[in-house]
The first five atom37 places (N, CA, C, CB, O) and aatype in JSON, in Angstrom:
{
  "aatype": [12, 0, 9, 9, 0, 15, 11, 19, 0, 19, 9, 19, 12, 19, 19, 15, 10, 0, 6, 12, 0, 12, 0, 19, 3, 19, 4, 7, 19, 2, 11, 3, 3, 10, 11, 0, 4, 11, 14, 17, 19, 12, 11, 14, 4, 14, 16, 6, 10, 14, 14, 0, 0, 4, 4, 3, 7, 10, 15, 11, 0, 3, 10, 7, 4, 13, 4, 11, 18, 11, 8, 15, 12, 10, 10, 15, 15, 10, 7, 9, 3, 10, 3, 10, 0, 10, 0, 10, 14, 0, 11, 4, 15, 10, 14, 2, 16, 14, 15, 4, 15],
  "atom_mask": [
    [1, 1, 1, 1, 1],
    [1, 1, 1, 1, 1],
    [1, 1, 1, 1, 1],
    [1, 1, 1, 1, 1],
    [1, 1, 1, 1, 1],
    [1, 1, 1, 1, 1],
    [1, 1, 1, 1, 1],
    [1, 1, 1, 1, 1],
    [1, 1, 1, 1, 1],
    [1, 1, 1, 1, 1],
    [1, 1, 1, 1, 1],
    [1, 1, 1, 1, 1],
    [1, 1, 1, 1, 1],
    [1, 1, 1, 1, 1],
    [1, 1, 1, 1, 1],
    [1, 1, 1, 1, 1],
    [1, 1, 1, 1, 1],
    [1, 1, 1, 1, 1],
    [1, 1, 1, 1, 1],
    [1, 1, 1, 1, 1],
    [1, 1, 1, 1, 1],
    [1, 1, 1, 1, 1],
    [1, 1, 1, 1, 1],
    [1, 1, 1, 1, 1],
    [1, 1, 1, 1, 1],
    [1, 1, 1, 1, 1],
    [1, 1, 1, 1, 1],
    [1, 1, 1, 0, 1],
    [1, 1, 1, 1, 1],
    [1, 1, 1, 1, 1],
    [1, 1, 1, 1, 1],
    [1, 1, 1, 1, 1],
    [1, 1, 1, 1, 1],
    [1, 1, 1, 1, 1],
    [1, 1, 1, 1, 1],
    [1, 1, 1, 1, 1],
    [1, 1, 1, 1, 1],
    [1, 1, 1, 1, 1],
    [1, 1, 1, 1, 1],
    [1, 1, 1, 1, 1],
    [1, 1, 1, 1, 1],
    [1, 1, 1, 1, 1],
    [1, 1, 1, 1, 1],
    [1, 1, 1, 1, 1],
    [1, 1, 1, 1, 1],
    [1, 1, 1, 1, 1],
    [1, 1, 1, 1, 1],
    [1, 1, 1, 1, 1],
    [1, 1, 1, 1, 1],
    [1, 1, 1, 1, 1],
    [1, 1, 1, 1, 1],
    [1, 1, 1, 1, 1],
    [1, 1, 1, 1, 1],
    [1, 1, 1, 1, 1],
    [1, 1, 1, 1, 1],
    [1, 1, 1, 1, 1],
    [1, 1, 1, 0, 1],
    [1, 1, 1, 1, 1],
    [1, 1, 1, 1, 1],
    [1, 1, 1, 1, 1],
    [1, 1, 1, 1, 1],
    [1, 1, 1, 1, 1],
    [1, 1, 1, 1, 1],
    [1, 1, 1, 0, 1],
    [1, 1, 1, 1, 1],
    [1, 1, 1, 1, 1],
    [1, 1, 1, 1, 1],
    [1, 1, 1, 1, 1],
    [1, 1, 1, 1, 1],
    [1, 1, 1, 1, 1],
    [1, 1, 1, 1, 1],
    [1, 1, 1, 1, 1],
    [1, 1, 1, 1, 1],
    [1, 1, 1, 1, 1],
    [1, 1, 1, 1, 1],
    [1, 1, 1, 1, 1],
    [1, 1, 1, 1, 1],
    [1, 1, 1, 1, 1],
    [1, 1, 1, 0, 1],
    [1, 1, 1, 1, 1],
    [1, 1, 1, 1, 1],
    [1, 1, 1, 1, 1],
    [1, 1, 1, 1, 1],
    [1, 1, 1, 1, 1],
    [1, 1, 1, 1, 1],
    [1, 1, 1, 1, 1],
    [1, 1, 1, 1, 1],
    [1, 1, 1, 1, 1],
    [1, 1, 1, 1, 1],
    [1, 1, 1, 1, 1],
    [1, 1, 1, 1, 1],
    [1, 1, 1, 1, 1],
    [1, 1, 1, 1, 1],
    [1, 1, 1, 1, 1],
    [1, 1, 1, 1, 1],
    [1, 1, 1, 1, 1],
    [1, 1, 1, 1, 1],
    [1, 1, 1, 1, 1],
    [1, 1, 1, 1, 1],
    [1, 1, 1, 1, 1],
    [1, 1, 1, 1, 1]
  ],
  "atom_positions": [
    [[82.56, 80.13, 145.81], [82.81, 80.2, 144.39], [83.49, 81.51, 144.01], [81.5, 80.04, 143.63], [84.36, 81.53, 143.13]],
    [[83.1, 82.61, 144.68], [83.69, 83.92, 144.38], [85.17, 83.94, 144.74], [82.96, 85.02, 145.14], [85.97, 84.6, 144.07]],
    [[85.54, 83.22, 145.79], [86.95, 83.17, 146.2], [87.78, 82.47, 145.13], [87.1, 82.45, 147.55], [88.87, 82.93, 144.8]],
    [[87.28, 81.38, 144.6], [87.99, 80.65, 143.55], [88.14, 81.51, 142.31], [87.26, 79.33, 143.2], [89.2, 81.55, 141.7]],
    [[87.08, 82.2, 141.94], [87.12, 83.07, 140.75], [88.14, 84.18, 140.93], [85.74, 83.66, 140.47], [88.86, 84.52, 139.99]],
    [[88.21, 84.76, 142.13], [89.17, 85.84, 142.35], [90.6, 85.32, 142.35], [88.88, 86.56, 143.66], [91.52, 86.01, 141.89]],
    [[90.81, 84.1, 142.86], [92.15, 83.51, 142.83], [92.58, 83.23, 141.39], [92.18, 82.21, 143.65], [93.73, 83.48, 141.03]],
    [[91.67, 82.73, 140.58], [91.97, 82.48, 139.17], [92.3, 83.79, 138.47], [90.78, 81.77, 138.47], [93.23, 83.85, 137.66]],
    [[91.54, 84.84, 138.76], [91.79, 86.14, 138.14], [93.16, 86.67, 138.51], [90.7, 87.14, 138.56], [93.86, 87.23, 137.67]],
    [[93.57, 86.49, 139.77], [94.89, 86.94, 140.21], [95.98, 86.15, 139.49], [95.04, 86.79, 141.73], [96.97, 86.73, 139.05]],
    [[95.81, 84.85, 139.36], [96.8, 84.02, 138.67], [96.93, 84.45, 137.22], [96.42, 82.53, 138.76], [98.04, 84.57, 136.7]],
    [[95.81, 84.67, 136.55], [95.84, 85.11, 135.15], [96.56, 86.45, 135.04], [94.4, 85.23, 134.58], [97.34, 86.65, 134.11]],
    [[96.3, 87.36, 135.96], [96.94, 88.68, 135.93], [98.45, 88.55, 136.14], [96.33, 89.59, 137.0], [99.22, 89.2, 135.43]],
    [[98.88, 87.73, 137.08], [100.31, 87.56, 137.35], [101.01, 86.95, 136.14], [100.52, 86.67, 138.59], [102.08, 87.42, 135.76]],
    [[100.42, 85.94, 135.53], [101.01, 85.32, 134.34], [101.09, 86.34, 133.21], [100.19, 84.09, 133.9], [102.1, 86.4, 132.5]],
    [[100.05, 87.12, 133.02], [100.05, 88.14, 131.96], [101.13, 89.17, 132.19], [98.68, 88.82, 131.88], [101.83, 89.56, 131.26]],
    [[101.27, 89.63, 133.44], [102.31, 90.61, 133.75], [103.7, 90.03, 133.53], [102.16, 91.1, 135.19], [104.58, 90.73, 133.03]],
    [[103.91, 88.78, 133.89], [105.21, 88.15, 133.68], [105.54, 88.06, 132.2], [105.24, 86.75, 134.31], [106.67, 88.32, 131.8]],
    [[104.56, 87.69, 131.39], [104.79, 87.62, 129.95], [105.07, 88.99, 129.37], [103.58, 86.99, 129.25], [105.92, 89.13, 128.49]],
    [[104.38, 90.01, 129.85], [104.62, 91.37, 129.37], [106.02, 91.83, 129.75], [103.57, 92.34, 129.93], [106.69, 92.47, 128.95]],
    [[106.46, 91.51, 130.96], [107.79, 91.92, 131.41], [108.88, 91.27, 130.58], [107.99, 91.57, 132.89], [109.91, 91.89, 130.31]],
    [[108.66, 90.03, 130.16], [109.66, 89.34, 129.36], [109.72, 89.88, 127.94], [109.37, 87.85, 129.33], [110.73, 89.71, 127.26]],
    [[108.68, 90.53, 127.49], [108.64, 91.04, 126.12], [109.03, 92.5, 126.04], [107.26, 90.85, 125.55], [109.04, 93.08, 124.95]],
    [[109.35, 93.11, 127.17], [109.65, 94.54, 127.2], [110.93, 94.83, 126.43], [109.79, 95.03, 128.65], [111.92, 94.12, 126.53]],
    [[110.87, 95.89, 125.66], [112.05, 96.37, 124.95], [112.79, 97.36, 125.84], [111.66, 97.03, 123.6], [112.18, 98.06, 126.65]],
    [[114.1, 97.4, 125.69], [114.92, 98.39, 126.37], [115.52, 99.27, 125.3], [116.04, 97.72, 127.26], [116.33, 98.81, 124.49]],
    [[115.14, 100.52, 125.29], [115.65, 101.5, 124.31], [115.43, 101.03, 122.87], [117.14, 101.76, 124.56], [116.25, 101.29, 122.0]],
    [[114.33, 100.34, 122.64], [114.0, 99.9, 121.29], [114.6, 98.57, 120.88], [0.0, 0.0, 0.0], [114.49, 98.17, 119.72]],
    [[115.24, 97.88, 121.81], [115.87, 96.59, 121.52], [115.22, 95.54, 122.41], [117.43, 96.64, 121.74], [115.05, 95.76, 123.61]],
    [[114.85, 94.4, 121.83], [114.24, 93.37, 122.67], [115.31, 92.55, 123.38], [113.35, 92.44, 121.83], [116.49, 92.6, 123.03]],
    [[114.88, 91.81, 124.38], [115.83, 91.08, 125.23], [116.64, 90.05, 124.45], [115.1, 90.4, 126.36], [117.78, 89.78, 124.82]],
    [[116.09, 89.47, 123.4], [116.84, 88.48, 122.62], [117.99, 89.14, 121.86], [115.92, 87.76, 121.64], [119.08, 88.57, 121.77]],
    [[117.74, 90.34, 121.33], [118.82, 91.07, 120.65], [119.91, 91.46, 121.64], [118.27, 92.32, 119.93], [121.1, 91.39, 121.34]],
    [[119.5, 91.88, 122.83], [120.47, 92.27, 123.85], [121.29, 91.08, 124.34], [119.77, 92.94, 125.02], [122.46, 91.23, 124.68]],
    [[120.66, 89.92, 124.37], [121.34, 88.72, 124.85], [122.58, 88.39, 124.01], [120.38, 87.52, 124.84], [123.58, 87.9, 124.54]],
    [[122.52, 88.67, 122.71], [123.66, 88.39, 121.83], [124.86, 89.26, 122.17], [123.26, 88.6, 120.37], [125.99, 88.91, 121.83]],
    [[124.62, 90.39, 122.82], [125.7, 91.32, 123.17], [126.29, 91.06, 124.56], [125.19, 92.74, 123.11], [127.33, 91.63, 124.9]],
    [[125.66, 90.24, 125.34], [126.02, 90.1, 126.75], [127.51, 89.84, 126.99], [125.23, 88.98, 127.34], [128.09, 90.51, 127.85]],
    [[128.17, 88.92, 126.29], [129.59, 88.69, 126.57], [130.46, 89.94, 126.34], [130.1, 87.56, 125.72], [131.52, 90.06, 126.95]],
    [[130.02, 90.84, 125.48], [130.82, 92.01, 125.13], [130.62, 93.17, 126.1], [130.48, 92.46, 123.73], [131.26, 94.21, 125.94]],
    [[129.75, 93.02, 127.08], [129.55, 94.07, 128.07], [129.91, 93.59, 129.48], [128.1, 94.56, 128.04], [129.63, 94.27, 130.47]],
    [[130.52, 92.41, 129.55], [130.92, 91.84, 130.83], [132.41, 91.5, 130.77], [130.08, 90.58, 131.18], [132.95, 91.18, 129.72]],
    [[133.05, 91.58, 131.93], [134.47, 91.21, 131.99], [134.57, 89.73, 132.29], [135.23, 92.04, 133.07], [133.78, 89.21, 133.07]],
    [[135.53, 89.04, 131.7], [136.45, 89.5, 130.67], [135.75, 89.57, 129.32], [137.68, 88.58, 130.59], [135.0, 88.66, 128.94]],
    [[135.99, 90.63, 128.62], [135.35, 90.87, 127.33], [136.1, 90.11, 126.23], [135.3, 92.39, 127.0], [137.33, 90.13, 126.22]],
    [[135.39, 89.44, 125.32], [136.06, 88.76, 124.21], [136.87, 89.76, 123.38], [135.03, 88.04, 123.32], [136.5, 90.93, 123.27]],
    [[137.96, 89.29, 122.81], [138.81, 90.17, 122.01], [138.29, 90.34, 120.59], [140.23, 89.64, 121.98], [138.59, 91.33, 119.93]],
    [[137.52, 89.37, 120.1], [136.97, 89.49, 118.74], [135.81, 90.48, 118.73], [136.52, 88.11, 118.21], [135.26, 90.83, 119.77]],
    [[135.45, 90.9, 117.55], [134.34, 91.84, 117.39], [133.02, 91.16, 117.76], [134.28, 92.38, 115.95], [132.9, 89.94, 117.67]],
    [[132.04, 91.95, 118.19], [130.73, 91.37, 118.52], [130.1, 90.71, 117.3], [129.79, 92.46, 119.09], [130.38, 91.12, 116.17]],
    [[129.25, 89.71, 117.5], [128.62, 89.03, 116.37], [127.58, 89.92, 115.68], [127.96, 87.73, 116.84], [127.12, 90.91, 116.24]],
    [[127.24, 89.54, 114.47], [126.25, 90.29, 113.69], [124.92, 90.4, 114.42], [126.04, 89.64, 112.32], [124.25, 91.43, 114.34]],
    [[124.53, 89.35, 115.14], [123.25, 89.39, 115.87], [123.25, 90.51, 116.9], [122.99, 88.04, 116.56], [122.23, 91.17, 117.09]],
    [[124.36, 90.73, 117.56], [124.47, 91.81, 118.53], [124.4, 93.16, 117.83], [125.79, 91.69, 119.33], [123.61, 94.02, 118.22]],
    [[125.2, 93.34, 116.81], [125.26, 94.62, 116.1], [123.94, 94.94, 115.4], [126.4, 94.62, 115.09], [123.52, 96.09, 115.36]],
    [[123.3, 93.92, 114.84], [121.99, 94.14, 114.2], [120.97, 94.62, 115.23], [121.49, 92.84, 113.52], [120.18, 95.52, 114.95]],
    [[120.99, 94.02, 116.4], [120.08, 94.44, 117.46], [120.35, 95.87, 117.89], [0.0, 0.0, 0.0], [119.42, 96.65, 118.09]],
    [[121.63, 96.21, 118.05], [121.98, 97.57, 118.44], [121.63, 98.59, 117.37], [123.46, 97.65, 118.77], [121.33, 99.74, 117.67]],
    [[121.68, 98.17, 116.11], [121.38, 99.11, 115.03], [119.93, 99.58, 115.07], [121.68, 98.47, 113.67], [119.6, 100.63, 114.52]],
    [[119.06, 98.81, 115.72], [117.65, 99.18, 115.85], [117.4, 100.05, 117.08], [116.78, 97.92, 115.93], [116.3, 100.58, 117.26]],
    [[118.4, 100.2, 117.91], [118.23, 100.84, 119.21], [118.27, 102.35, 119.14], [119.28, 100.35, 120.16], [118.84, 102.95, 118.23]],
    [[117.66, 102.94, 120.13], [117.81, 104.37, 120.4], [119.03, 104.46, 121.31], [116.5, 105.03, 121.07], [118.91, 104.38, 122.53]],
    [[120.21, 104.62, 120.7], [121.45, 104.53, 121.46], [121.55, 105.6, 122.55], [122.64, 104.65, 120.53], [122.09, 105.35, 123.62]],
    [[121.03, 106.79, 122.28], [121.05, 107.84, 123.28], [120.27, 107.46, 124.53], [0.0, 0.0, 0.0], [120.57, 107.92, 125.63]],
    [[119.27, 106.64, 124.35], [118.44, 106.17, 125.47], [119.28, 105.4, 126.49], [117.29, 105.29, 124.96], [118.99, 105.45, 127.69]],
    [[120.3, 104.7, 126.03], [121.12, 103.92, 126.95], [121.88, 104.8, 127.93], [122.1, 103.06, 126.16], [122.28, 104.34, 129.0]],
    [[122.08, 106.08, 127.58], [122.81, 106.99, 128.48], [122.1, 107.17, 129.81], [122.98, 108.35, 127.81], [122.75, 107.45, 130.82]],
    [[120.8, 107.0, 129.83], [120.09, 107.18, 131.11], [120.44, 106.1, 132.12], [118.58, 107.19, 130.87], [120.14, 106.24, 133.3]],
    [[121.07, 105.03, 131.66], [121.49, 103.96, 132.56], [122.92, 104.14, 133.05], [121.34, 102.62, 131.87], [123.44, 103.3, 133.78]],
    [[123.57, 105.24, 132.63], [124.99, 105.45, 132.93], [125.29, 105.39, 134.43], [125.44, 106.78, 132.37], [126.28, 104.79, 134.84]],
    [[124.46, 106.0, 135.24], [124.71, 106.03, 136.68], [123.79, 105.08, 137.44], [124.54, 107.45, 137.21], [123.6, 105.22, 138.65]],
    [[123.22, 104.14, 136.74], [122.29, 103.2, 137.34], [123.03, 102.05, 138.01], [121.31, 102.67, 136.29], [123.99, 101.51, 137.45]],
    [[122.59, 101.69, 139.19], [123.15, 100.53, 139.88], [122.67, 99.23, 139.23], [122.76, 100.56, 141.37], [123.22, 98.17, 139.49]],
    [[121.65, 99.34, 138.4], [121.11, 98.16, 137.73], [122.18, 97.47, 136.9], [119.93, 98.54, 136.85], [122.3, 96.24, 136.94]],
    [[122.97, 98.24, 136.15], [123.98, 97.65, 135.29], [124.99, 96.84, 136.1], [124.7, 98.73, 134.49], [125.27, 95.69, 135.78]],
    [[125.55, 97.45, 137.14], [126.55, 96.74, 137.92], [125.94, 95.53, 138.64], [127.19, 97.67, 138.94], [126.62, 94.52, 138.83]],
    [[124.68, 95.62, 139.04], [124.05, 94.48, 139.7], [123.86, 93.31, 138.74], [122.7, 94.89, 140.29], [123.76, 92.16, 139.16]],
    [[123.82, 93.61, 137.44], [123.7, 92.56, 136.42], [125.05, 92.1, 135.89], [122.84, 93.05, 135.27], [125.13, 91.25, 135.01]],
    [[126.14, 92.68, 136.44], [127.48, 92.31, 136.0], [127.92, 93.01, 134.73], [0.0, 0.0, 0.0], [128.89, 92.61, 134.1]],
    [[127.2, 94.06, 134.34], [127.51, 94.78, 133.1], [128.51, 95.88, 133.41], [126.23, 95.37, 132.45], [128.29, 96.71, 134.3]],
    [[129.61, 95.89, 132.66], [130.63, 96.92, 132.8], [130.23, 98.11, 131.94], [132.04, 96.39, 132.4], [130.08, 97.98, 130.73]],
    [[130.04, 99.27, 132.56], [129.56, 100.44, 131.86], [130.48, 100.86, 130.72], [129.39, 101.59, 132.83], [130.0, 101.18, 129.64]],
    [[131.78, 100.85, 130.96], [132.72, 101.26, 129.91], [132.64, 100.33, 128.7], [134.15, 101.28, 130.46], [132.68, 100.79, 127.56]],
    [[132.53, 99.04, 128.95], [132.4, 98.09, 127.84], [131.08, 98.29, 127.1], [132.49, 96.64, 128.36], [131.04, 98.22, 125.87]],
    [[130.02, 98.55, 127.84], [128.7, 98.76, 127.22], [128.7, 100.01, 126.35], [127.61, 98.86, 128.29], [128.15, 100.01, 125.25]],
    [[129.32, 101.08, 126.84], [129.35, 102.33, 126.07], [130.25, 102.22, 124.84], [129.82, 103.48, 126.95], [130.07, 102.96, 123.88]],
    [[131.23, 101.3, 124.87], [132.12, 101.11, 123.73], [131.53, 100.21, 122.66], [133.44, 100.54, 124.2], [132.02, 100.18, 121.53]],
    [[130.49, 99.48, 122.99], [129.93, 98.48, 122.07], [129.42, 99.06, 120.75], [128.81, 97.77, 122.75], [129.72, 98.47, 119.7]],
    [[128.67, 100.16, 120.73], [128.22, 100.69, 119.43], [129.37, 101.0, 118.47], [127.38, 101.95, 119.64], [129.26, 100.76, 117.27]],
    [[130.47, 101.53, 118.99], [131.63, 101.82, 118.14], [132.25, 100.53, 117.61], [132.68, 102.64, 118.92], [132.69, 100.48, 116.47]],
    [[132.28, 99.48, 118.44], [132.81, 98.19, 118.0], [131.96, 97.61, 116.88], [132.89, 97.2, 119.17], [132.45, 96.84, 116.05]],
    [[130.68, 97.97, 116.86], [129.77, 97.52, 115.81], [129.77, 98.47, 114.61], [128.35, 97.37, 116.36], [129.01, 98.29, 113.67]],
    [[130.63, 99.49, 114.66], [130.73, 100.5, 113.59], [129.39, 101.18, 113.32], [131.24, 99.86, 112.3], [129.04, 101.44, 112.17]],
    [[128.65, 101.45, 114.38], [127.37, 102.13, 114.23], [127.59, 103.64, 114.17], [126.4, 101.76, 115.38], [128.37, 104.18, 114.95]],
    [[126.91, 104.32, 113.26], [127.06, 105.77, 113.16], [126.37, 106.47, 114.33], [126.5, 106.29, 111.82], [125.46, 105.92, 114.96]],
    [[126.8, 107.67, 114.6], [126.18, 108.52, 115.62], [126.12, 107.86, 116.99], [124.78, 108.89, 115.2], [125.1, 107.9, 117.67]],
    [[127.22, 107.24, 117.39], [127.24, 106.64, 118.72], [127.2, 107.75, 119.76], [128.49, 105.74, 118.92], [127.87, 108.77, 119.61]],
    [[126.43, 107.56, 120.81], [126.27, 108.63, 121.79], [127.5, 108.79, 122.67], [125.05, 108.37, 122.67], [128.21, 107.82, 122.95]],
    [[127.74, 110.0, 123.1], [128.76, 110.22, 124.13], [128.0, 110.69, 125.36], [129.87, 111.27, 123.67], [127.56, 111.84, 125.44]],
    [[127.85, 109.8, 126.29], [127.08, 110.11, 127.49], [127.97, 110.91, 128.43], [126.56, 108.8, 128.19], [128.96, 110.4, 128.96]],
    [[127.62, 112.16, 128.63], [128.46, 112.99, 129.52], [127.84, 113.14, 130.87], [128.7, 114.36, 128.91], [128.41, 113.81, 131.74]]
  ]
}
């Protein structure tokens, strides 16, 4: 009986961790807000301006926080073009866009 209880506890923990990981914010923006921006940070980038959903999500973000991902292999592994990503806040006409040096 103890073995079954411990297996159930492990399953509950794994499910809880998976749900927490899906709800994690990145630099103050949730994954759904970031999803609206995805086409504008990947090549080929659309020529039109990003949609309001993307810009609204970015407006809530700690834009300077994104600079810590500048040299991260994570972005390229996800197909995200760093130059396009860094240009996105300006395309959304957001004030105080960071210049990651």
